[in-house]
C-alpha positions as CSV (number, residue, x, y, z in Angstrom):
1,X,-1.3,-4.6,28.0
2,X,-1.7,-8.4,28.4
3,X,-2.5,-9.8,25.0
4,X,-2.7,-13.5,26.1
5,X,-6.4,-13.5,27.0
6,X,-7.3,-11.7,23.8
7,X,-5.2,-14.1,21.7
8,X,-6.7,-17.1,23.5
9,X,-10.2,-15.8,22.8
10,X,-9.9,-14.5,19.2
11,X,-7.0,-16.5,17.9
12,X,-3.6,-15.3,16.8
13,X,-4.4,-14.7,13.1
14,X,-7.5,-12.8,13.9
15,X,-5.7,-10.6,16.4
16,X,-2.9,-10.0,13.9
17,X,-5.5,-8.9,11.2
18,X,-7.2,-6.7,13.7
19,X,-3.9,-5.0,14.5
20,X,-3.4,-4.4,10.7
21,X,-6.9,-3.0,10.5
22,X,-6.2,-0.6,13.4
23,X,-2.9,0.6,12.0
24,X,-4.5,1.0,8.5
25,X,-7.3,3.1,9.9
26,X,-4.9,5.4,11.8
27,X,-2.8,5.7,8.6
28,X,-5.8,6.3,6.3
29,X,-7.4,8.9,8.5
30,X,-4.1,10.8,9.1
31,X,-2.9,10.5,5.5
32,X,-6.3,11.8,4.1
33,X,-6.5,14.7,6.4
34,X,-2.8,15.8,6.1
35,X,-2.6,15.2,2.3
36,X,0.6,13.3,3.0
37,X,2.3,12.4,-0.3
38,X,5.9,11.6,-1.1
39,X,5.5,12.4,-4.7
40,X,4.3,16.0,-3.9
41,X,7.3,16.5,-1.6
42,X,9.8,15.2,-4.2
43,X,8.3,17.4,-6.9
44,X,8.6,20.5,-4.6
45,X,12.2,19.6,-3.9
46,X,13.0,18.9,-7.5
47,X,11.7,22.4,-8.4
48,X,13.9,24.1,-5.8
49,X,11.3,24.5,-3.1
50,X,11.1,23.6,0.6
51,X,7.4,24.1,0.7
52,X,4.4,22.8,2.8
53,X,4.5,19.3,1.2
54,X,8.1,18.9,2.2
55,X,7.2,20.0,5.7
56,X,4.4,17.4,5.9
57,X,6.7,14.6,4.7
58,X,9.5,15.6,7.1
59,X,7.2,15.7,10.0
60,X,5.8,12.3,9.2
61,X,9.3,10.9,8.7
62,X,10.6,12.4,12.0
63,X,7.6,11.3,14.0
64,X,8.0,7.7,12.8
65,X,11.7,7.8,13.7
66,X,11.2,9.4,17.2
67,X,8.4,7.0,18.2
68,X,10.2,3.9,16.9
69,X,13.5,4.8,18.5
70,X,11.8,5.9,21.7
71,X,9.8,2.6,21.8
72,X,13.1,0.7,21.6
73,X,14.6,2.6,24.5
74,X,11.5,1.8,26.6
75,X,11.7,-1.9,25.7
76,X,8.4,-1.8,23.7
77,X,10.0,-2.9,20.5
78,X,13.3,-4.4,19.3
79,X,14.3,-3.7,15.7
80,X,16.5,-6.7,15.5
81,X,13.4,-8.9,15.6
82,X,11.9,-7.1,12.6
83,X,11.6,-9.3,9.5
84,X,13.2,-6.5,7.5
85,X,16.4,-6.7,9.6
86,X,16.4,-10.5,10.0
87,X,16.9,-11.3,6.3
88,X,19.5,-10.2,3.8
89,X,18.8,-6.9,2.1
90,X,19.5,-6.1,-1.5
91,X,21.5,-3.0,-2.3
92,X,21.0,-3.5,-6.1
93,X,17.2,-3.9,-5.5
94,X,17.1,-0.7,-3.5
95,X,18.8,1.2,-6.2
96,X,17.0,-0.2,-9.3
97,X,13.7,-0.6,-7.6
98,X,13.9,2.7,-5.9
99,X,14.5,4.6,-9.1
100,X,11.7,2.7,-10.8
101,X,9.3,3.4,-8.0
102,X,10.2,7.1,-7.9
103,X,9.6,7.4,-11.6
104,X,6.4,5.5,-11.4
105,X,4.9,7.6,-8.6
106,X,5.4,10.8,-10.6
107,X,3.8,9.3,-13.7
108,X,0.9,7.9,-11.7
109,X,0.6,11.2,-9.7
110,X,0.9,9.4,-6.3
111,X,2.7,6.6,-4.6
112,X,0.9,3.4,-3.8
113,X,-0.2,4.6,-0.3
114,X,-1.5,7.9,-1.7
115,X,-3.4,6.0,-4.5
116,X,-5.1,3.8,-1.8
117,X,-6.2,6.9,0.2
118,X,-7.5,8.7,-2.9
119,X,-9.3,5.6,-4.1
120,X,-11.3,5.6,-0.8
121,X,-12.5,9.1,-1.6
122,X,-14.0,8.3,-5.0
123,X,-11.0,8.8,-7.2
124,X,-11.5,6.1,-9.9
125,X,-8.1,6.9,-11.5
126,X,-6.5,5.7,-8.2
127,X,-8.8,2.6,-8.1
128,X,-7.6,1.4,-11.5
129,X,-4.0,2.4,-11.0
130,X,-4.0,0.7,-7.6
131,X,-5.3,-2.6,-9.2
132,X,-2.6,-2.5,-11.8
133,X,0.0,-1.8,-9.0
134,X,-1.3,-4.8,-7.0
135,X,-1.3,-7.1,-10.0
136,X,2.2,-6.3,-11.1
137,X,3.4,-6.5,-7.5
138,X,1.9,-10.0,-7.2
139,X,3.6,-11.0,-10.5
140,X,6.9,-9.7,-9.2
141,X,6.5,-11.5,-5.9
142,X,5.6,-15.0,-7.1
143,X,4.5,-14.8,-10.7
144,X,6.0,-14.4,-14.1
145,X,8.2,-11.4,-13.1
146,X,9.6,-13.1,-10.0
147,X,12.7,-14.6,-11.7
148,X,13.7,-11.1,-13.1
149,X,13.2,-9.5,-9.6
150,X,15.2,-12.2,-7.9
151,X,18.0,-11.9,-10.4
152,X,18.2,-8.1,-10.0
153,X,18.0,-8.4,-6.2
154,X,20.9,-10.9,-6.1
155,X,23.3,-8.6,-7.9
156,X,24.4,-6.9,-4.7
157,X,23.2,-8.0,-1.3
158,X,24.1,-7.2,2.3
159,X,26.7,-9.4,4.0
160,X,26.0,-11.9,6.8
161,X,22.5,-12.9,5.7
162,X,21.0,-9.9,7.5
163,X,20.1,-6.4,6.6
164,X,22.5,-3.6,7.6
165,X,21.8,-1.2,10.4
166,X,22.8,2.2,8.9
167,X,24.1,3.7,12.1
168,X,26.3,0.7,12.8
169,X,27.5,0.7,9.2
170,X,28.8,4.3,9.5
171,X,30.2,3.7,13.0
172,X,27.7,5.7,15.0
173,X,25.7,4.6,18.1
174,X,22.2,3.4,17.7
175,X,21.0,5.9,20.3
176,X,21.8,8.7,17.8
177,X,18.7,7.7,15.8
178,X,16.4,9.4,18.3
179,X,18.3,12.6,18.1
180,X,18.3,12.5,14.3
181,X,14.6,12.2,14.4
182,X,14.3,15.1,16.8
183,X,16.5,17.3,14.6
184,X,14.4,16.4,11.5
185,X,11.2,17.3,13.5
186,X,12.6,20.7,14.3
187,X,13.4,21.3,10.6
188,X,9.9,20.2,9.7
189,X,8.3,22.5,12.2
190,X,10.4,25.4,11.0
191,X,9.1,24.8,7.5
192,X,5.6,24.3,8.7
193,X,5.5,27.6,10.6
194,X,7.2,29.4,7.7
195,X,4.4,28.2,5.3
196,X,1.7,28.8,7.9
197,X,0.4,25.2,8.0
198,X,-2.5,24.7,10.4
199,X,-2.1,22.7,13.7
200,X,-4.6,20.2,12.3
201,X,-2.3,19.4,9.3
202,X,0.6,19.0,11.7
203,X,-1.2,16.7,14.0
204,X,-2.5,14.5,11.2
205,X,1.0,14.5,9.5
206,X,2.4,13.2,12.8
207,X,-0.4,10.6,12.9
208,X,1.0,9.0,9.7
209,X,4.3,8.6,11.4
210,X,2.7,7.3,14.5
211,X,0.9,4.6,12.5
212,X,4.3,3.3,11.4
213,X,5.4,3.0,15.0
214,X,2.1,1.5,16.0
215,X,2.6,-1.3,13.5
216,X,6.0,-2.1,14.7
217,X,5.0,-2.1,18.4
218,X,1.8,-4.1,18.0
219,X,3.2,-6.9,15.8
220,X,6.3,-7.2,18.0
221,X,4.1,-7.4,21.1
222,X,2.0,-10.1,19.5
223,X,5.1,-12.0,18.4
224,X,6.2,-12.2,22.1
225,X,3.1,-14.2,23.1
226,X,2.1,-16.0,19.9
227,X,2.7,-19.7,19.5
228,X,3.1,-19.5,15.7
229,X,5.8,-17.2,14.2
230,X,4.5,-13.7,13.6
231,X,6.2,-11.3,11.2
232,X,7.3,-8.2,13.0
233,X,6.3,-5.6,10.5
234,X,4.5,-2.3,9.9
235,X,2.9,-0.1,7.3
236,X,3.9,-0.9,3.7
237,X,1.7,-1.4,0.7
238,X,3.6,-3.4,-2.0
239,X,3.5,-6.8,-0.5
240,X,0.2,-6.2,1.4
241,X,-1.6,-5.1,-1.8
242,X,-0.5,-8.2,-3.6
243,X,-1.4,-10.4,-0.6
244,X,-4.8,-8.7,-0.3
245,X,-5.5,-9.4,-3.9
246,X,-4.6,-13.1,-3.5
247,X,-6.7,-13.3,-0.3
248,X,-9.8,-13.1,-2.4
249,X,-8.5,-15.7,-4.9
250,X,-7.1,-18.4,-2.6
251,X,-9.5,-21.3,-1.7
252,X,-8.4,-21.2,2.0
253,X,-7.1,-17.7,2.7
254,X,-5.3,-16.9,6.0
255,X,-5.9,-13.7,7.9
256,X,-2.7,-11.8,8.8
257,X,-1.5,-8.2,9.4
258,X,-1.4,-7.4,5.7
259,X,-5.0,-8.5,5.1
260,X,-6.2,-6.0,7.8
261,X,-3.9,-3.2,6.8
262,X,-5.1,-2.4,3.3
263,X,-8.9,-2.5,4.1
264,X,-8.1,-0.4,7.2
265,X,-6.5,2.3,5.1
266,X,-9.5,2.4,2.8
267,X,-12.0,2.5,5.6
268,X,-10.0,5.2,7.5
269,X,-9.6,7.4,4.5
270,X,-13.2,7.0,3.5
271,X,-14.5,8.0,7.0
272,X,-12.1,11.0,7.1
273,X,-13.3,12.2,3.7
274,X,-16.9,11.5,4.6
275,X,-16.8,13.7,7.7
276,X,-14.8,16.4,5.9
277,X,-17.3,16.3,3.0
278,X,-14.5,15.5,0.5
279,X,-16.0,12.4,-1.2
280,X,-16.0,13.1,-4.9
281,X,-16.1,10.9,-8.1
282,X,-13.1,11.6,-10.3
283,X,-11.9,9.9,-13.5
284,X,-9.2,10.2,-16.1
285,X,-8.9,13.3,-18.2
286,X,-8.1,11.3,-21.4
287,X,-6.3,8.4,-22.9
288,X,-2.9,9.9,-22.5
289,X,-3.4,10.5,-18.8
290,X,-4.6,6.9,-18.4
291,X,-1.6,5.4,-20.2
292,X,0.7,7.5,-18.1
293,X,-1.0,6.5,-14.9
294,X,-1.1,2.8,-15.6
295,X,2.5,2.7,-16.8
296,X,3.5,4.5,-13.6
297,X,1.5,2.0,-11.5
298,X,3.2,-0.9,-13.2
299,X,6.7,0.6,-12.5
300,X,5.7,1.1,-8.9
301,X,4.5,-2.5,-8.5
302,X,7.7,-4.1,-9.8
303,X,10.0,-1.4,-8.4
304,X,8.4,-1.5,-4.9
305,X,8.7,-5.3,-4.7
306,X,12.3,-5.1,-5.9
307,X,13.2,-2.3,-3.5
308,X,11.7,-4.2,-0.6
309,X,9.0,-1.7,0.0
310,X,7.0,1.2,-1.4
311,X,7.4,4.9,-0.4
312,X,5.7,4.1,2.9
313,X,7.5,0.8,3.3
314,X,10.9,2.5,2.8
315,X,9.9,5.1,5.4
316,X,8.9,2.3,7.7
317,X,12.2,0.6,7.1
318,X,14.1,3.8,7.5
319,X,12.5,4.3,11.0
320,X,14.5,1.2,12.2
321,X,17.6,2.4,10.2
322,X,17.6,-0.5,7.7
323,X,20.4,0.4,5.3
324,X,18.6,-0.8,2.2
325,X,15.5,1.1,3.1
326,X,17.4,4.4,3.4
327,X,19.1,3.7,0.0
328,X,15.7,2.8,-1.6
329,X,14.2,6.0,-0.2
330,X,17.0,8.1,-1.5
331,X,16.7,6.5,-5.0
332,X,12.9,7.1,-5.0
333,X,13.7,10.8,-4.5
334,X,16.2,10.7,-7.3
335,X,14.0,8.8,-9.7
336,X,11.0,11.1,-8.9
337,X,13.1,14.2,-9.4
338,X,14.5,13.1,-12.7
339,X,11.1,12.0,-14.0
340,X,9.5,15.3,-13.0
341,X,12.3,17.2,-14.7
342,X,12.1,15.2,-18.0
343,X,8.4,14.6,-18.2
344,X,6.6,17.3,-16.4
345,X,8.9,20.4,-16.3
346,X,10.5,19.9,-19.7
347,X,7.3,18.5,-21.2
348,X,5.3,21.6,-20.1
349,X,8.0,23.8,-21.6
350,X,7.9,22.0,-24.9
351,X,4.1,22.2,-24.9
352,X,4.2,25.9,-24.2
353,X,6.7,26.4,-27.1
354,X,4.5,24.4,-29.5
355,X,1.4,26.3,-28.5
């Protein structure tokens, strides 16, 4: 598709924002209908299960990898041009931030992307937690918490001023990425059929992964014809949530991919819930639940910014085999599993004993 006439007519920033809106809507619809949630998958795994939530997550992950790697082979995208790969990554940020984010999403009962989707369906818990997440992320990006984040991130960084391609780092060919995605998809389908997931759930779970690839492909395509530099990026919610918050506070805001992405997710999830008749007002069950949720949201805001991306952002980075994204994703699983064990599983056991 020739974007030049569209860019000339609408302007680069408007086209970029519209791309974000489109990707966000695809993500919002697919995530709402598939119940995609990294927290749910990690909790299942931590409790010794390979259940339906794990199947959904693996299918989303594998779809993103297959589409992105396939797009590279077809010349529709080049991972080396992605901003994530063009700058130095932080191993220490991936570890510390990933652990913090994983713990936070268990406490908040949803990662940042899941909170955004739930907020669109009338979940006021997610609205409040999402605002805390965005505020802390903004503080970590350029506010009071920025010096602490920068210090932690500088403890251990990738060499050469660029991020590390995981397959290159372990001495494997980059073409192997596609086959790893296919193998993961087969595992996901095996689990899905084992747990009798509907075809609708599988299609929408794949749609979440497709949204990741769509973001990479559209922003890369725009960057090839734009006069001004365009960040080649895709779905992630730590930086975009902070940028969207600041968009409404800046005197002369600038439209970009991030500014379209977050409203797109909200709109897509709202429409999906509306047609499925799943819109419902929900609030906190008490002060303890609220404290837990807000503390978790704060951990995710700082941890996601330190790790270089949230649960979705790390999946997005993993689809181009960014080394720090894979490490952050692993640490999110570890942090979530430990928190579930210490807070939910052991806490429930203690509560039962006291009762």
